N, C-alpha and C positions, 0 to 999 in steps of 0.2 A: 186529331185522332182520338177515337174512343179509348177511354181508360177502363180496363177490365180488372175486377177483383175476383179471384177464384179461390174458394176454400174447398179443398178436397179432403175428405175424411175416409180413409180405408177402415172399414169396420171388421172386427174380429181378429185384429192383429196385435192386440195388447194396448197398453197405455202410451207407449212411445211410438210416434209416427215419423220421427225425423228422417229415418232412412227413406221413407216413401216420398216425403217432401223433397229431399235432396234429389231423388231420381226424377221427379216431375220438373224441378227447376233445371236440372241438367238437360232434360229432354227439350224443354222450351228454349233453352240457350242454343241447343244444337239446330233448332229450326229458325234461328235468327232473332228470336225475341230477347228482350232485356228484362227478365223478371226481377222484381224487387220483393224479397221475402220480408214479411212483417211477423209479429208474434202469432198471428192466427190466420193469415191469408197471404196470397201471392198476387202482386199487382203487375200488370203489363199493359202496354199500349198495343193497339192493333190498327191496321190501316182502314179496316171496315168492320162493322158489326157482324157481317156475314161470316167472318173467320171464327167467331166464338164457338159455334157448334162443332166445327172441325177440331178445334183445340180441346174441347171437353172430351170428344170421342177419342182423340189421340191419347189424352191423359188416362182415361178409363182403360183403354186397351193396354197401355203400359203397366198400369197397376194390376190388371188381371194377369198379365204375363209374369208378374212377380208372385202370383199365388193368392192375391187378395180375392175374396169371394163376393164382397159387397162394397160398393163405393157410394158415399153420400157427397154430393157436390152442390155448392151454393155459388151462384154467379151474380155479380152486380156490375152493371155497365153504366158508365157515365159518358154519355155521348153529347157533348156540348158543341154547338155550331155557331154561336153568336160572338165568339172571341177567337183570337189566334190560338193555334195549338200550343199546348204547353206540356212539357214532360212531367212525369210524376215527381221528379226531383224539384222542378220549378214550383209545382203546386205545394209541396211540403215547405219549401223555402218561404213561400208567401205566408203560410200559416205561422211559421217560426218568427218571421219579422213582425207580424201582428201580435204574436204572443207576448213579446217584450212590452209592447205598448199596453196591452190588457193587464199584464202583471202590475205595471205602474198604476193604472187606474184602480185596480182592485185593492192595492195596498193603501189607497187614499179613502176607501169606503169605510165609513164607521157605522156600526150597527150592533145589534144584539146577536151574539152567537155563543 
């Protein structure tokens, strides 16, 4: 399943956008998605890339209904078909397991710093 990272920035609403992010996440959940919120983006899986446009439109429409006048959206799609599907949690766990190994390697590196 494609992994989609969506960063939606409502412009002109002040410096805090958590209220808007929460609304978008709740909306995505209500549609059956399992969004994962990170510090600067929301990640979800879709069954097909063709869903992404409809998701973006739905999110924009929701933000406009909240009084937002302008929305900036950045979308990144990771559509990998050469391996078995993995959830975002499994992908993160893979990195975390490799991180411990890399920390050990780095601690053994000697050099000028």
